[in-house]
C-alpha positions in Angstrom: 97.0 126.3 128.3 99.6 125.4 125.6 102.0 122.5 125.8 105.6 121.9 124.9 105.6 119.2 122.2 108.6 117.4 120.8 108.3 115.6 117.4 110.8 112.8 117.2 111.7 111.7 113.7 110.7 115.1 112.3 112.5 114.7 109.0 110.8 111.5 108.0 107.6 111.0 106.0 105.5 110.6 109.1 107.3 113.2 111.1 106.7 115.9 108.5 103.1 114.8 108.3 102.8 115.0 112.1 104.0 118.7 112.0 101.6 119.5 109.2 98.7 117.8 111.0 99.3 119.6 114.2 99.3 122.9 112.4 96.2 122.2 110.5 94.3 121.1 113.6 95.5 124.0 115.7 97.1 121.7 118.2 97.4 123.5 121.6 101.2 123.8 121.6 103.1 126.9 122.8 106.4 125.4 121.7 107.2 122.7 119.1 110.6 121.0 118.9 111.8 119.0 115.9 114.1 116.2 116.7 116.0 113.7 114.5 119.4 112.0 114.3 122.6 114.0 114.2 122.6 113.5 110.4 119.8 116.0 110.2 121.2 118.5 112.7 120.6 122.0 111.6 118.3 121.3 108.7 114.8 122.8 108.8 111.3 121.4 108.6 108.0 123.2 107.9 105.5 123.8 110.6 102.5 125.2 108.7 102.8 127.5 105.8 105.1 130.1 107.2 107.2 128.7 110.1 110.4 126.7 109.9 111.8 124.6 112.8 115.5 123.9 113.1 116.1 120.2 113.7 117.8 119.3 117.0 119.8 116.2 117.8 117.7 113.6 119.5 120.7 112.0 121.2 121.6 115.2 123.1 118.1 116.6 123.8 116.9 117.1 127.4 113.2 116.1 127.6 112.8 117.9 131.0 109.9 120.3 130.7 108.5 118.6 127.6 104.8 117.8 128.0 104.1 115.5 125.0 106.3 113.6 122.6 105.0 112.5 119.2 107.5 109.9 118.2 108.1 108.2 114.8 111.8 107.5 114.4 111.9 103.7 114.0 111.4 101.0 116.5 115.0 100.7 117.7 115.3 104.4 118.3 111.9 104.5 120.1 113.0 101.6 122.3 115.9 103.8 123.6 114.4 107.3 123.7 110.7 106.9 124.5 111.4 105.6 128.1 114.0 108.4 128.6 111.4 111.0 127.6 108.8 109.4 129.9 111.2 109.3 132.8 111.7 113.0 132.3 108.0 113.6 132.7 106.7 113.7 129.1 103.9 111.5 127.8 105.0 109.7 124.6 102.7 108.8 121.8 104.8 106.4 119.8 104.1 105.5 116.2 106.6 102.6 115.9 106.0 98.9 116.4 108.2 98.6 119.5 105.6 99.2 122.3 102.4 98.0 120.7 102.1 94.6 122.3 103.5 95.6 125.7 100.6 94.8 128.1 101.4 98.0 130.1 101.1 100.3 127.0 97.7 101.2 125.6 97.3 100.7 121.9 94.8 103.2 120.7 92.6 104.2 117.8 90.5 107.0 119.3 87.3 106.2 117.3 87.6 102.6 118.6 89.0 102.4 122.1 89.6 106.0 123.4 89.1 104.8 126.9 92.3 102.8 126.8 94.3 106.0 126.8 93.9 106.0 130.6 96.6 103.3 130.7 99.3 105.9 129.8 100.0 106.2 133.6 101.6 102.8 133.6 104.7 103.8 131.6 104.0 107.2 130.3 103.7 105.8 126.8 100.8 105.3 124.4 101.3 103.2 121.2 99.9 104.1 117.8 98.8 100.9 115.8 100.0 99.8 112.4 98.6 101.8 109.5 96.7 98.9 108.0 95.1 98.0 111.3 94.0 101.5 112.0 91.9 102.0 108.9 90.4 98.5 109.1 89.3 99.0 112.7 87.8 102.5 112.2 85.6 100.9 109.5 84.7 97.8 111.6 84.1 99.2 115.0 80.5 100.5 114.3 79.6 97.1 112.8 81.2 95.2 115.7 79.0 97.2 118.1 75.8 95.9 116.6 76.7 92.4 115.4 79.8 91.0 117.0 82.6 90.1 114.5 83.5 86.4 114.5 86.1 86.2 111.7 88.0 88.5 109.3 89.7 87.7 106.0 91.6 90.7 104.7 93.9 91.4 101.7 95.8 94.6 101.8 97.1 96.7 98.9 99.7 98.9 100.7 101.5 101.9 99.1 105.2 102.2 99.1 105.2 105.2 101.5 104.6 102.7 104.2 108.2 101.8 103.7 109.5 105.4 104.0 111.1 107.8 101.6 113.6 105.3 100.3 110.8 103.0 99.2 109.1 105.9 97.4 112.3 106.8 95.7 112.8 103.2 94.6 109.3 103.1 92.9 110.0 106.4 91.2 113.4 105.4 90.0 112.4 102.0 88.7 109.3 103.4 86.9 111.5 106.1 85.3 114.1 103.5 84.3 111.5 101.3 82.6 110.1 104.2 80.6 113.6 105.1 79.5 114.6 101.5 78.7 117.1 101.3 81.6 117.5 97.9 83.3 115.8 97.6 86.7 118.4 97.7 89.5 119.1 94.1 90.4 120.6 94.8 93.9 118.3 94.5 96.8 117.1 97.8 98.1 113.9 98.4 100.1 112.0 95.7 98.3 112.9 92.1 97.6 111.5 92.2 94.1 110.8 94.8 91.4 108.0 97.1 92.7 107.4 99.1 89.5 104.5 97.6 87.5 104.4 94.7 90.0 102.9 93.7 93.3 104.8 92.0 96.1 103.0 89.8 98.7 105.7 90.4 101.3 105.8 93.2 103.9 108.3 92.9 106.8 110.0 89.6 107.7 108.6 86.1 107.4 107.6 84.2 110.6 107.7 80.5 111.4 104.1 79.9 110.4 104.5 81.4 106.9 102.9 84.7 107.7 104.8 88.0 107.5 105.2 90.2 110.5 102.9 92.8 108.9 100.2 90.1 108.7 100.8 89.1 112.3 100.6 92.7 113.4 97.1 93.0 112.0 96.0 89.9 113.9 97.4 90.7 117.3 96.6 94.4 117.2 93.0 93.8 116.2 92.7 91.4 119.1 94.2 93.9 121.6 92.2 96.9 120.4 88.8 95.6 119.4 88.2 92.0 120.6 90.5 89.2 121.7 88.1 86.6 120.3 88.2 87.8 116.7 89.8 85.3 114.3 91.7 87.0 111.5 93.9 86.0 108.5 95.6 88.7 106.4 97.6 88.8 103.2 99.6 92.0 103.0 100.7 93.1 99.6 102.9 96.0 98.5 101.6 97.8 95.4 103.1 100.4 93.1 101.2 103.3 94.6 102.9 106.2 96.4 100.3 107.1 99.1 97.1 105.4 100.3 96.4 101.8 101.4 93.5 99.7 100.1 92.0 96.7 101.9 89.5 94.1 100.7 87.8 92.9 103.9 85.5 89.9 104.3 83.6 89.9 107.6 81.7 87.1 109.3 79.5 88.1 112.2 78.1 86.1 115.0 74.6 87.4 114.4 72.8 88.6 111.2 73.6 92.1 110.0 71.7 93.4 107.0 73.4 95.5 104.3 71.1 98.4 105.1 71.8 98.3 108.8 75.5 98.2 108.1 75.2 101.2 105.8 73.4 103.2 108.4 76.0 102.4 111.0 78.8 103.4 108.8 77.1 106.6 107.7 77.0 107.7 111.4 80.4 106.4 112.4 83.1 108.9 113.4 86.1 109.0 111.0 84.2 107.0 108.3 83.0 108.2 104.9 80.7 105.8 103.1 81.1 106.3 99.3 79.4 103.4 97.7 77.5 103.7 94.4 77.1 100.7 92.1 78.2 102.5 89.0 81.4 103.7 87.4 83.5 105.8 89.7 81.1 105.0 92.6 84.0 104.0 94.9 87.2 105.5 96.4 90.7 104.6 95.4 94.0 105.3 97.1 94.8 108.2 94.7 91.6 109.9 95.8 92.1 109.4 99.5 95.6 110.9 99.6 95.6 114.0 101.8 92.2 113.1 103.3 91.6 112.4 107.0 88.7 109.9 106.6 88.6 106.2 106.2 86.6 105.5 103.1 84.3 102.5 102.7 83.0 101.3 99.3 81.8 98.1 97.6 79.7 97.1 100.6 77.8 93.9 99.8 76.5 90.6 101.2 78.9 87.7 101.2 76.6 84.7 100.3 79.3 82.1 100.9 79.2 82.3 104.7 76.4 82.9 107.2 76.2 86.5 108.4 78.8 87.7 106.0 79.6 91.1 104.4 82.4 92.3 102.1 83.8 95.8 101.7 86.6 97.9 100.2 88.4 100.3 102.6 91.0 102.9 101.7 92.8 105.6 103.7 95.9 107.8 103.5 98.4 105.7 105.4 100.5 108.8 106.3 97.6 110.6 107.8 95.0 108.5 109.5 97.4 105.5 109.3 100.1 107.4 111.2 100.2 111.1 111.8 96.5 112.0 112.3 95.9 109.1 114.6 98.9 110.0 116.7 97.7 113.6 117.0 94.2 112.5 117.7 95.5 110.4 120.6 97.4 113.4 122.0 94.2 115.6 121.6 92.1 113.0 123.5 94.8 112.7 126.1 94.7 116.5 126.7 90.9 116.6 126.7 90.3 113.6 129.0 93.3 113.7 131.4 95.5 116.8 131.2 93.2 119.8 130.9 
């Protein structure tokens, strides 16, 4: 049986990646509808190599008869239209931040907590976590299963594509300007400071405790998805990379976990690729993970400064596993476990 699927935010970075991922994975859709704001009405987006979809106006779309909605239009838009789609009988997999901490909405990484999808019946909505949270938890779940995680310290190195097309354009234009001796644009755009040849320890807004909202997301999403008792502190940094997030993760376990046992668990974990050789080029960088589905783990080693500690380097394509792929995998699991 095929399904009618609507992709909301189809003209954005994630929306286009959703359509490509569905096509590549042969998603069981008899009909695919591309939706965006009225500004994109009539434009076309690719669905695979040889099919073009005309974008329809989200504001005027009737979701009646739609089975699944894959949504990535921004939090405010999702807040309005995801409930409307669910009320019309569709099941919404939402990639924005709006529903993630709603106790009645499951927050899902299929390799980590696939069973939580069952909660879709509460509101007809399933939330996709933040990109940085997803790749971290895919890497940590197999370790948490054998030696419970007590505390995490993570520093992220997040590409500009996490901020959308405008952020990518800003990096490109600033870089080009520097090479041609043009002054860097002083007016505030997507970033609060120059991003070209720089790093910015600031993603999303600042909160009262000094953390940014991006850092807060990693804490509360990890606790909702993996374990409410895990203590976590994050420092999230935007770096001048177009695609691919890196994370330096320090893990403290409740019980001993040897490096060899950790390696074995990661080798056998779904969604994980362990590439770790203690030599030049024996690790994966964001450039190499772009376009790949896996979460790559490298630089695995003992942390001698804490009891039961390990450190690792984790990279993943934030537009794929960090957004589109995870969303499509949720929909695939939904169909397999509950709709077929």
